[in-house]
N, C-alpha and C positions, 0 to 999 in steps of 0.2 A: 367807158372808154379806158378806164384805168385798171380794169380787173387783172390781177395777177394770176393768169391761168396759163397752162401749157397748151391747151387747144380748145377748139370751139365745142368739142363734145362735152367738156367739163361744164361750160356755160349751160348748155342745154340741160344736163343731168341735175345742175344746182336749182334751175328753174323748175324743173318736173319734181325734186324733192321738196322745193319750198310749196308748190302748189299742193301736191299730195293728193290722196283719194277722198271721194265720198261726202264729207260734211257739208253743212250749209255755208260755212265760213269758207271752206275750199271751194265750192261752187262760185262764190263771189270772186275769189282769186282768178278762178279758171277764166270766167267771163269778162272781168274788168282788167284784170292786169296781164295775164300770160301771153295773148297776142301781141301787146305792146312790147313786152319784154322779149319775146323771141323776134321781133324786129331787130334787136340790137346784136343778134348772134351774126357773126361773120359767115355766113353760109358758103360763101366761096371757098373756104378753107375746110369744107367737110367732103367727105366722099359721097357719090350717088348711091354707093350701097349702104352707108350709114343711113341716109336720109330715108331710103326705102323702107328701113326696118323701124323706124321711129314709131309707128302706129302700134307696133307689137310690143316694143320695150317701154314706152312712156304712155300712160294713159291719158294724158292731158291732150294727145293728137288725135283722140276719138272725139272730142268736142268739135263742133262745126266751125268755131272761128278758128282754132289752131289748125285744123285740118286744111281749111281754106288758105290760111297764110302759108302752109306748107306747099300746097298746090301752086300757088303763086310764085314761090321761091324756085321750084322745080322748073317751071315753065319758064321763067325769066332767064335762069343758067342755061336752059337748053337753046335758047333763042340765038343764033350765030350771026344776024344781021348787026352792022354796026349802029343802026338807028334803033336801038332797043327802047322798050317804054320804060317809064320811071322804074328804078330799082324798088322792090317792096322790102328791102332790109337794108341795114348799116353797112356799107362797103369800106369805111375807113379803117386803116389799119390802127392796132393797138399800139400805145407809145413804146419807145425803146426799152428794150429789156436787158438786163444784166445777166453775163454768163459766168457762173462760179466755176474756177478751176482749182482741182486739189492736188498737191504733189510736192516735190522736192526740190528746192532751189538749187542749180548746178555748182553755184560757187559756195554757198554757205552749208550747203547739205541739210539745211533745216527744211521742214515740211511747213506748209503754209497754205491758206485759201485766198486766191486772188480773184478779182472782179474784172470782167472785160466787157466791152459794148458787143454787140451782135457782129460787128466786123472784125472782132479780135484785134482792135487797135487801141483803144484807151484802156489803161491798166490801172488798178488799184488795189493796194493790200487791204485784205479784210480781217484775217485772224490768223493766228499759229494754230498748229495741229500737230497731233502725235504722227510717228511713221505708221502709214497704213497702206504699204504696197500690197498689191493684189488682192485688194478688198473690193466689194461691190458698193455703189453709190446710187441710192434710190431717193427721188424727189416724191414728196407727199405734202400738198399745200405749201405752206411756207417753211418746210424742214427738209433736210437732206440727211438720210440714215446711211452711216458707214457700218458696213457689217464684215466681220471676220478680217482676213488679209494676213499682215505680217507674223510670220512664224505660226501661221494656221491658227489664228486666234479665235476664241469664242466672243470677244468683245463686240460690243454694238454701242455706237454713239450717235448722238443726233446734234445736227448743226442748225440753230434757230436763226434764220436768215435775217429777220427783222431786227432782232436783239444782237446779232453777230456773236453768239455764245454757244458754247458745247455743254451737253450734258449726257450721262451715262444713262443707257438703257438695259432692259433685261437681256442677258447673254444667250447665245445660241446654245443648242444642247451638243452640238458636234462642231468642234473647231475646223476651220477651212479657209482655203484660199484658191484663187483661179476659179471660183464659182460663178454662176450667173444669177441676176435678179431681174424680177418684173414686179410692176405694180398693178394691181387690179381693183377698182372701185365699183361698188354696186350700192343699190338703195336697200337698206337693211330693215325696212319696216316690216316685212313679212316674217323675219326671223329675229328681230330685236325689238323688246318692248319700248325702247327709246326711239327707235325709227332712226331716220337720217342716212346719211352716206357712210359707208364702210370703206376703210382703204386697208388692203392687205398687201405685204411685200413677200414674195414667193422666193426662196433661196434653194437652187438646185445644184447638185452635183459639186463639182470642184475636187481638190486634193487636199489630203491630210498627210504631210510629210509626202513619200513617193507613192502614196496610194490613191488612185482615183476612186471617187465615191460616187454611190447611186442615191444616198439619202437625202431627204428634201424637208425643209422647214417652211412655217409659213407664219409671218408676224403680223398679228392684229394690233395696228397702231393706236386704236383708241383705248385698248386693254394693256398695252405694253406687255404683250404675253406671246411665246412662241408655242406653236402646235406642230406636231409630226404630220407630214403628208406621207402617202405610200411612196416607196422607193421608185426610182426611175427602172425601166426594164433592163437597163444595162448602166454600168459605171460609165461616168461623163467626166473627165477632168479636162476643164478648159472649154466649155461650152459656151453659147450665148442664149440669151432668152429675152423674148419681148412680147407685149400685149398690145392690142389695139385700145384706144380711148373708147369707152361705151361697150366694149366686148369683155366677156369674162374668161376668155380663154388665154392661157399662158401657153406660148410656142417655146419649146428647147432645141436648139440647133447645134449639131456637131459634137465636138469633143474628142476625147481619146479614151478608150476603155482599158488601158493598160498595156495593150498588145497591138492596136491598130487605130488608126484615125477613123472618125465616124463621119458618114454622110446622112445618117438617119435624122429624122424631126418627129419629135412627139409633143403632144399638147394635152393639157387637161382644163377642166372647167372649175372655176372659183365662184360659183354663185352663192346666194344667200344660205343655201342648204349645204355649203362644201364640208362641214363639219361632220354631218351625218353621213355622207357618201364616202367621205375619206375615211371614216372609222370602220367602214365594212367592206370597201373596195378592194380589190387585188391590185398589185401593180399593174398588170397588163389591162384590167378594166379602169382604172383612174388614168392611165397615160395611153393615149390612143395615137397610133401612127399615122402620119400624113406624108405628102409627096416628099421623097428625098431631095437633098440638094445635089446639084451637079458635080460638086468637088468636096471630097471628104476632108476634114481640117480641124483642128483645134486653136484656140486663142483667136477665134474670130470675134466680130462685133455685129451687133443686130440693133436696129431701131424701127419704129413705126414711121410711116410718111404717107399721108394722104389715103389712109384705108389699106396700105400694103406694109410689108416689112422688108426693109433693105437690111441685107447681109453682106458683109465685105471682110477681105483680108483672112488673116488665119496662118497656120503652119502645118504642112505635111511633109511627106519624103522629099518633096521638091524643094523644101525650105519655106522661107516667108512668102506670103501670097498676095497679090494686088487684086484678086478677082473680086468682081461685085455681082451679086445676084438679087433679084426682087421677087419676094414671095407674095402670091396672092392668096390668102388663106380660104380654107375650104367654105364652100356655100352650096347652094342646091344645085348649081349648074356644073360645079367641079367638086365633088365630095372630098377629094384629098388634097386640093389646093393645086397651085400651078407655079413654076419657076420660070423666070425670064432672065436671061444673062445680059448684064449691061456692060458699058465701057469700064475698063479696069482704072484703078487708082494710078497715079502717077509713080507711086513707089510702094514696094510691099510692106505691110504692117501686120503686126500680130500683137494682142494683148494690148489693144487700144481701145479707143472709144468713138461711137458714132453719135452725133448729137443732131437734133433737127429743130428748125425754125419753120415758120408759115410756108417759105418758099426755098429753103436751102438746108443741105445736109453738111455737116462739118465732120471730117476724120481728124482726130486729135491724137497725138502720142504715138509711140512704139514700145515694144518690149524693153525692159531692161537687160534682157539676155541677148539682145541682138544689136550690135554694133551698127550705126549708121552714120554716113557722112552728112551732117546736118549744117545748114547754112546758118549763120548767127548774126545777129545785130547785138543786143546786149544780152543775149541769152541763146536757147538753143532749139527747143523741139519744133517740127514743121506741122504745117496744118493744111489740109487740102480742102477747098471749097468747091462744092458742085452747084451748078444750076440745073433744076430739075424740071421737065416738062413732061405732063402726062398726056397721052392719047386716051382712046376709049378702053382698050384691053391692054396696052403695053405702056412702058415707061422708058423714054430715052434720055439718058444722062450724058451732058457734056461737061467735061473738066474745064472750068473757067480759068482759075488762076490759083496761085500758091501763095499762102501768107506764112510769116514766120512769127511765133508768138513765145512767151516765155516758158520756162520751166526746163527740167532736165531730161535725160533719157531714162531715168527712174520714174517718169511721170505716170500717174494713174488719175484718169479725169473723169469729171461728172458735170451735169449742167443743171442749172436751174433757171428757166425763163421768168423772171420776177420783175414786175413792173417797178419803175422808180417814181416816187411820189415826190 
């Protein structure tokens, strides 16, 4: 119950990694422990598409016991009657989490890290930090990596959540700000003698001074090392990026190529063999085009939510935008993916952040270049809260209420849903 995880897909991946393939010891783990451990997964917080692909992506689901449990889970979820049979898995929600917010205090002009509860009410000072406007913030385990940003820096720093300390990491090859970042995790047993799970942080596009960039880099967290990826097919300043838990694809949305706003979307695969493929692939081979957004823009935000990707806000010739779209990633039934337009946010936002919990999406912050009339209590930046209900093929989003939280209009935000012990 106390696992500090961002998603239930991470729990499944950890069990699969621990069970492993092949040996007598592994077979004992598979038979005696895996089914019991899988009953602790909160399966209601996973998508049907994810569950349907488990037999292909995780070998343990080819065993009779694990496959039987997965079938019982799927059958129970599909039953719509109020009088369902006993649930075959743990339905309890995990304990409250802490949301970490990075930015500059409006009054003191100092940058710091604050902690909030999931309702953005209770606030706690966590640590001081250096000025990192227009950086990217990526969560890996119990660390948050802050990449680039202020004055198009190459600097990379890691915030250790449990210790509440900072440490410097290997720098980027190309300094940048207004870029996008996404985290991909995969089982490295096939490509790494040490095996285990690998975490990669992909950094794409952005700007260096007034120039939009097409260059991309990927950070291997375990090695503290950066690698070059093939360039994007076109320059993208101010794009958004996202990946789905348990999915090796990185999707890059919108941006500006220096002369026009972009509605195009591209994706790449970062599997265990990504280094070999990146070394020989051309830009157009490595980055595949998928369905375009309905609205071209830059400074937008994207996040995964229940097997889909939510894309919101941004800026184009109309000014700041409140548009919200939902992207269903490509699959066999829809090879280029599909877009669905949702209810707009209450106010336009650009260069802001979308955060997700199990049943909600938060939109926090706004660009430091765009003046807004913000309601204040003891502070400034507004935060919109969404309650999301999914149907079979579509997502409907109803804006419930607006909260006011701390920090300034220069706020750059990131999250880590980390269990409190």
